[in-house]
N, C-alpha and C positions, 0 to 999 in steps of 0.2 A: 467125361460123357459128352456124346456131340449128339445133337438132333435126328442125325442120320445113323441109323445100325445097318449091321453085315450086309441084310440083305437089300437093303437100297432104300427101304421105306425112312421116308423125313416124318416123325411121329408130331411132330410139333404142326407142322400143315394139317398133315392129317386129320384130328383132335380140332385143329380150327375149323376143318372143311364141313367136321361132323358137327360140329357146333353151329355152321352156317345152317344143314338142315333141320335140324328141329328146334332154332329160334323164331319160325314163323308158327309154330306150332301153339294155340291156345289151350294150354293144361291147368287145371285146375287139382283139389286134391281127390275129384275123381274122376272120369269121363273118358270118352274114346281120345283124346288129346294125348292123354299119358298112353293110353295104348297104344296109338300111332308114332311116342314117340318112342316106348319100349319095343316095337317092332324092328325099328330102324336100329337100333342101338344094338338088336340083336341080331340083326344081318352082319353089322362088323365081326362080332367075335366071331359069327358062325365060320368065318373064313379062316381062324384057326382050331375048328373043332368043338367047339364049345357052344353050351345056348344058354342064356337065360331062361328061369326057372319061372312061369310066371302065374302070380294067384292072387287069384278073386275074393274080397271078403264080400260077404253080403249086409245090403244096407241094417242095422237093427243089429246088427253083432256087440256084444258088451265085449270091450278093451280096457281091463283095469279099469278107470272110475270112468272112462270115457265111452260112446257110442258111435258106432261108424255109420255116418249120417248118409241121407237119399244123394244118389248121384244126379249131376247137375249135367244138361247139354244145351249147349247155344248154338243157335243157327245163327242169328244177323241181331246186331246192334246199331243204331243210330239217331241222331235226331237230325231234322232237316227243317228247313224255315217255310214262312206261307207259299213261297216263291218254286220249293220244291228240292233248294239245294241243301245238298248234306253236308251240316256243319262237324258234326263229327261221324266216324266210321266205324266198327270194328275192322271192318276188310284191311284200312288201311293201317289200326294198329291194334292190338287185342287189350292192350291197357285200358280204353276208351272205353270199358263196360265195368262195373264192379262185377269183383269177381259172385258168382257165386248167386246172382240179381235174378228175381222172378221176373215174370209175363210183363209185359205195359203196352198200351197203343191209345195213347192219347192224347188231346194237344195243351197246351197249358200257356202261361203270358209267360213272360223275361224270369218276370220275381219268383214264380211256382218253380221255372226249370231250375233257376239257382239253388234251390230248395235241396236236392235229387244231384248238383254237379260236383265233386271233391277234386280242390287245385291244390296243389302247391306254393301256398303265397310266396314262399321266402325263397323261392327257385322259381319265377314266372313263366321259365319257357321250357317247362317239363310237364309229362303228363303224369302225375303218378300212378304207384299198382295200389289200389284198396281193395279191398274184398270184406264181405258180409256172410262168415260161414255159417251162422250157430244162431242167426234171429234173420227173420225173412225180409226182406225191400229189393229194392229195385234203386239202380243208379247209374251213373256213368263217370267219367274223369278225362279232363282238359287243361290246357295248360292254363295260368292265371291272367297269362295277357289276351289268349283269345275268348275268354267269360267275358272281359271288361270290353272289348270291340264289341261284343254282340249289341244290335239294338233293338229296342223296343219292339212286341209283335206279339206273334203267335209260334210257336214250336211244337213240332210234332217228335213225341217220345215212342220207340219204337224199338223193344227188346221180343225176341221170340226164343222163349229157352224153356225149359223145364223141369220140376227137382221130380225125382223117384226111386225108388225104390230096386236099386242098384247092386252096386260092391264097388268096394276100394280096389287098385290094383297095384301090386308089388311087386318087384323083381329081382329074382336072385342068384346067384350062381356062385357053388360051393367046388371049389378045387382042394381033392386031397392032397395028403402028405403023407412023410411015414410016420407022423403022430398023430393023434386025435385032438392035440394041442390048435387052437385056433388063432388068428391075426385076422381083424376084421376091416374092411372099407366101404363107406358109405358115402350114397350123397343123397338130396332128396329132388322132387322131381314133380313139383307141383305149383310152380311158378311158369307163367306167361310170358316171352318175348321179352326176358332180359338174359342177357350173354354172361356176367358177372356171376350173377346172384340167382345162376341155376343154371344153363347148359353148359359152363364150364364142367362146375363138379361131375354131371350125366358123362361128358364126353371122357377125363380121366381114368374116371373107374373101368370102361371096359376097353383103354386101353392098358392099363396093368390089369388086368384080368388075360389081354394077351400074351403079356410080359410074364408072368406068373405060369401059365398056362406053356410058356416055352423053356422054362428053366430044367433042367435036366432032373436036380436034385432038391426035392423040396422039405426040412425039415418039418413045417407047418401043414396044417390047411389053412385055406383061403376062403372066408368066406365076405362076399362080395353082394349088397344089397343097396338096390334105389327104390325110395317110398317117397310119399306126398310127406311133408314133414311137418311133426309134431305127431296129428293122429297116424302114416305111416307106421312111424318109430313106435308108437305105444301101442298100434295094431302088433307089431313086427313081436314087440317083447312081452304080449299078452301070449303068445303061444309057442316064446323059443328061449322066455327067461331064465330056466332052471337049464338048458343046456349052456347057452351062456356063463351063467355063473359058475358052470362047472368046467367049464372047457376054454373062453377065451383071456389068451393071455397077455392081447393088447385091441383097441380099435381107432381106428381115427372116423370122424366125419368131416366132410369137406365141402367146405363153404364159402364162394367165393372165389376160385382158385385161378384164375385167367390173367389177372393183369399181372402188371411188371412192377409194381411200386413195393412191394415187402415181403417178407414171408413170415407168418405170424401163428401161434397155437394159444387155443384156451383151453387153460388145464380141468383138471377133472375138480372136482370139490376141493380134494387137499392136496392135491398136485404131488404127488407123491406115489405114483405106480409106474410100473415098467413103461407104459403109453409115455405119460410126462417125459420122464426121464430120456428114453429113446429119441422123440420125434426133437423133443430139442436139443437133444446132442446135436442131430443134424442139420439142423437152421443154424443153429450160432455157426456152422462154416460159411456162412451168405452172409454176403458183405453189410444188407439192412435184414434187420430178423426185430419182432416184438413180440415180448410176453403177454398174455392176459390171464386173469385171474378168473377161475369158476363164478367170479360176481358179476363180468363182462360175458357173459353168457348169452348165446342168443339162435343156437342152432338144433340140433337133437341131439347136441353133447347134452342137454336139458333131461333127457329122459333116460339117457343111461347112468346118467350118475343121482335118479334120483333116489333120496335116503328106500333104503329095502334093494334098492334094485343096483346101485352099488358099482358098476361094471365100468375097468380100466381102460374107456376111451375120453380120448381128447377133441378136439376140433382144430383144423386147418384150413388156415387161409393164406391164398398173398394179402391183400389189405383187408383188415377184418372188416366186416360188412357194413356197419353204421360208421365207417370213418371216412368211406369215400363219399365226396357227395351224389354221386353217380345214383348208388342207390335205392331202389325203391322204387325208381323215375324211369320214364324214358331215354333216360339220358345214359342207362347202362343197354347201351346196342353193341351192337359188333365190333365198334372201333374202341370200347374197353379192354376186350380182350385180345390179345394175339398168338401167334403159334409158338414166339417165345415165349411170352408167360404162362403161355399150357405147358409148354418144356418145361420152365422151372419147376415147377408142380409135379408133373410125371419123376423127372431126374430126383427132384427129391423121397418123393416116396421110391423106387429105383433103390437111392441110397438106403432108404430106411428097410426095407425089405430085405436088400443083401447084410445089412447090422441086423439086424436081428437074426438072419438064418443062422449066421457066424457066432452070434453071442454064446458066451458062458462064461464061468466064475476061471481066470486066467490064473495059470500055479506055473513056477519056474521049475525045474526040474535039476539043478544044481546048487551046489553049496558054493556062497560066492556069485564074482560076478563070473559068466560062464566068457571063456577066450573065445569072442567071436572072430579074430583072424583066421585062423587053422578051418575056419570054417566058411569064410568066404563071404563072412558079412561086416566087416572091419576094414575100412581102407589100406592099402599095407602104405602110403605114406599119409602120417597126420598133419592137417593144417588146416588154419582159423574158417576156410570156405567149406569142410563139410562135416565142420563139428556140430552146426544145430542140427543136420540130419541125423547122425551118431547119437543125439544126446533127447531124441524122442524114444532112439530104441532101446537106449539106456534107463532112460526113465518108466519106459515100458516093463523093463526088466524086473527095477527096482518096487514096483506097486504089483507086478503080479506073483502075489502073496496066496492068492485061493478067495480073498476076500471079495477084489475088486470083481466086476462084468466090464465088457468093452466100456460101455456106458459112464460107469465109473474113471475109469482110465481115464478118458475122454474128456470129462470134465476137471481132473485129477493134472492132466498135462496141459491140456488148452489144445488139442489136438483135435478135430474132425472123425468123431470114430472110422465112417468111410477109408480117410486116407491111413487110418492106424488098420486097416485090414492085409497090406502088402508087407506090414512087418509081420504081422501078428502070424499069418501063413508059413513066411521064412521060419520063424522061433518056433514055431510047430514041426514045420518038417525036416528041422536039422535037429529035433529031438530035445528043444529046451522047454518048452513050453507047454501044457497041455489043459484043454478045457474042461472044466466039469460042466456038467448041462445044469441049465438055470434052477433057481429054488422057486419057489412061488412067492410072487411078492405082496 
């Protein structure tokens, strides 16, 4: 696949530009920043005739063991010195304010200021991302180098914010298929001004919505979800868990999918679901890939795999969230992601979708090795240079005994599953292979 599709769209560039639109928005687990972000993303998919369903869940709603919190609104936040000079201002970078800060308007000494300022001492030039969702406090964030440079004196702390009974907002889009069995793709929507750890997943999701909408035939129903991390997933599960447990075949959570350093999977608790096998098979075809156990978890895969929920949902990253040094800092800016990095994620997921759509337990229809030559499937001249290619076909035939699906065959042969699809198609069209429907995993 290339970055440009038949209609001339440069999908990587589209996603990058879309990320640039939502990057400056101040988001949190609730609030108008999330709603504005969803409005922009909804406009993008509306071009293909599909819309997000935007759901509001009132503050105070019980969601499993949690409660939907009060909504947070932030209008201004800054620190200024005695001369009226702004030391920091959330209008310059909204990471400067502690997420969910309560209001403050007072003058303090330098020592008192340091008690409510958060820095990242081991990275002295970055602004850290810090939140306090469930305990009321106020605070600011700045670089350690800037804090160390401040002279003695008085400083004006100002935050204009409010906490009130509002709602939590999530967005979903469901595209029906020939069956009611579902594949789910989801990402989170609550981080402010971080490009890889937030914007990347939110722009790949609508690009994939447009791809799935364009498919002529869909075996599966596709569920796409954007929600605030943790509390949003718990909220969604509280309303939809029984349905997902009955219908979901495999799901993928996006986290940090816009860089170009790696391809990574975080497995389910036991690593033995169709989601684990299928996505692992696809990313193993990449030059660089990493696998992590559930003990390395960090995003909404935690909720989907919780005991008693046990959904087949893995996480997909380019570079895993806590591995890259820019994570949860101001260094995770638009330079951290690229059209190529975003497109790499898009390409992997399109390959995953294609493989899931074609998957089945394959069985050869003849006894003994089929005669490939008379069907135009074997070169008429046998030579060492074409031996490897024909051996892939032979290996697929040898293990197509009705017990192995596409991802089993990929693991046995070492060939990426999407590279096997044309071979399987040829064998099927020539009456040499059948594909039985997948049994539940």
